[in-house]
N, C-alpha and C positions, 0 to 999 in steps of 0.2 A: 504494500500500500504506500503510494507516494505521498508527499506533503499535501498536495491539493486534495487528494482523496481523504486523508486524515482530517483535514479542516472541514470538508463537507460532512464527514461522519460526526464531528463534534457539533456542527451547526444543527444537523438533523436530530441528534440526541438532545440538544438544547431545547428544540421545539417540543420534543416528546416530554422532557422533564417539565417544561412550563405547562404543557397540556395536563399532566397529572396533577400539578398543583392547583390549577383552576377547576378541574373536576372535583377535587376535594373541597375547595372553597365553595363551590356550588352545592355539594352534598351537605356541608356544614350549614350553609345558609338555609337550605330547605329543612334540615333537622332542627336548627335553632328556632325556626318558625313555630315549632311545637314545644321544644324543650329548653329554649334559651341557649345562651352561649355566643361566642364570637365566631364570625365567618370571615376570617382574613387569612393571609398567607402564613403568618406565624402559627395560628391554630392548625392550619392544614399540615404544616411540618411536624408539629407536636403530635398530631393524630397518627401520622405515619410512624413516628418514633415509638408509639405505644403498641404497634402491631408486632407479631412474631418476626424476628430478624429485622426489626425496625431500624436499627442503626445502619445495617447494611443497605437497606432500601434508601434511607435518607441520605446516606453517603453517596450512593449512585446518583440520586437526584441532584445533590450538590455539585457533583462533577458534571452532570449534564447541564446544569444552569451555568457553570463556568464556561462550558463550550458555547452556550447561548450568548454569554457576555462577549466572548471572543468574536462571535459573528456580528453582534451589534457594533462592536468597535470597528470591525472591518467595514460595515455599512456606513458608519459615521466618519471615520478617519480616512479610509481608503476608497470611499465612494463605490463599494462593491456592487450597488444596484444601478450605478451609472446615472445618477441624477444630474441635471444640468447645473452649470455654475451660475445660478441666479438666486434671487431671494427665496423662492419657494424651495429650491434644492437645498440651500443652506439651512432653512428652517427644519426641513424633514431630517436632515443629517444631525442637526442639533437635538431633535427629539430622540433620535436613535442613540445619541450619546447619553442623554438623560436616562433612557431606558437601560443602557449598559450599567450606569451607576446604581440604579435601583436594584437590578437583578444581581449585581455584584454583591450588594449587601445581603440579598436573600441567599445567594450561594454560600457566602461566609457563614450565615446563620445555620444553614443546613449542615455544612461540614463541621461546624462547632458542636452542634447537637449530636452529630454522628460520633464524634470523638469523645465527648464527655457530656452526659446528659445534664442539662440545667435549664430551668425555666427563665425566660426573660420577662421582665416586667414591662408593661405597656404593649402596644400593638406594633407590629412590624410593618414593612412595606412603606406605603405612602405616609402613614401616621408617624413612623419613626423619622422619615425624611423631614417632615414638617417640624418636628421638635428640634432636630439638628439645625435646620435653616434658621429658625427663630432665635437660636442661641448665638448666632453669628453677628458681627457688626453689620448694621443696617439690615438686620434679619427681617424686620417688618416689611421692608420694601422688596427684599428677595423673596419672601413668602408670597407677597402679592403677585410678583412677576411669575413665580412658579405656579401659582393658582391659575393665572390667566393662561399659562402654557398648558396646564392640564385641561382647562376648558376648551382651548383651541384643539388640543390633541383629541379630546373626546368628540368634538364636532367632526374633525378630519377622519377619525376612526369610523364613526357612524356613516358618514358619507361614503367612505371607502367600501363599506359593506353594501349600502343601498345602491350605489352605482357599479358595484361589482369590480371596483378598481383593483382588487387583489388578484384578479385573473391574469394581469400582465406579468405577474411574478411567479405564476404557477404553470406547470405542465398539465394544465387542465382547462377544459372549455368552460369558462365562467358564464357564458351566455345560455347554457343549458340548465334547466331546473333539476339538476341531479341532487340526490341527498347531500352530497359533500358540499355543493354550492349553496344550497338552502341553509344548511347548518352554518356555513361560513358567514352568510349574510346575517343570520340571527345572532350569532356570537359576536360579530364585530359591532353591530348596533347596540347590543346590550353592554358590551365592554365600553363603548363610547359614552353611553349614558352614565355609567358609573364613574368614568374618568371625569366627565363634566361636573358631576356632583362633588367629587373629591376636590376638584379645582375651586368650586364655590366655597368649600370649607376653608381652603387655604386663604382665599381672598378675605373671607370673614374673619379668620384668625389675624390676618394682617391689619384689618380695619379696627379690631378690638384690642390689638396688641396682646393677644392671649393665645399662646400656642395650644392650649387645651381645647380650643375651638376647632382646631384642624383635626382631620380624621382620614381614615383610609376606607377600604372596601366595606368593612363591617359597619362603620358609621354611615356610609352612603346608603347601604341597604336598610339600616334602621330608619333613616330619614324617609326613604321611600315608603316604609311601612306606615308612617304617620300621615300619608296623603289620603285624600278621599279614595275609597276603593283600594286602600293601600295594601291589604293582604293579597288581592289579586295581582296588583302591579308588582309587589314584592316577589310573588311566585314566578311571574313572567321574567323578571330581571334575573332572579336566581337561576332559573333554567337557562337563561341566555348566557350566564357565565359558564354553565356547563357546556353549552354549545361553543363558547369561545375556547374552552379546553379541547373540544373535539376539533375545532378549526386548527389548533396547533398541530394535531396529528395529521390533518390534511397538509399543512405546510411541511411537516417532517417528511411526508411521502412525496409531495409534488413540487416543493419550493425549488426554484432555480438558485443554486448556491454558487456564486461566482467568487471562488476563493482567490484573494488577492496575492500577487507575488510580493516578495519583500521589497523589490525595487519600486513597485507601484506604491506601496505604503510609504516608503521614504520620500517619494516625489510629492505625495499629498501633504506631508508634514512641513511646517515652516522651515525647520533646519535643513530638510532635504532640498527645499526650493532655494535656500540661500546658497547651498553648495553648487 
């Protein structure tokens, strides 16, 4: 297996690992609707840890997520998807870089839990990111910008699903209403909705100068539950997160993975351009 094939394997394993995490988040969300509890990525990892051979499974998921981080960095820094050198292209690549940071934290959490069991206080994922941002200099403004980024990312993700824009990256005919395509649309729209709600929490936290007002997936789902007909909407969104998990399996199977060469990566970086 050459270097390019190894990179493609890591990227596909990463999509698979992310798919497992979101399927568990969806399962926890549906279960919490009856029994309470948190439906977020941290809880999903701890659920895996409690299963037979849990440390092995969570370690494999952590390694898979590390591969996903490597792929996200290739998309962001080496422009592996071939986005144009314009504002839209740079915004998309910036979002990929933000995704790499988020999933790097999740991968570290998974590997830490695999090596030595310990429960983390607080929620993980977006909520942990919010707390960290608010603790930095000018954290209020950074949190606000991050929130607006989440809102924009949520809109883009939902539109990507509704317009079937994901099809140009897949070895799959997205114009056909196949089960894989319909699941992908449903999953992307649901994920986009949750993204936008999380972004709203970030903006509100910045406005109130209170990091406790920020939240992640679990808090977004709880907010949905409080809406009129909230139980129905909650179920639809929770199932949608499960569909997003399945969408990751579609990407693991059909995604075009353009593994960058080392020279390509160097040329994309500022130091490489200076040379």
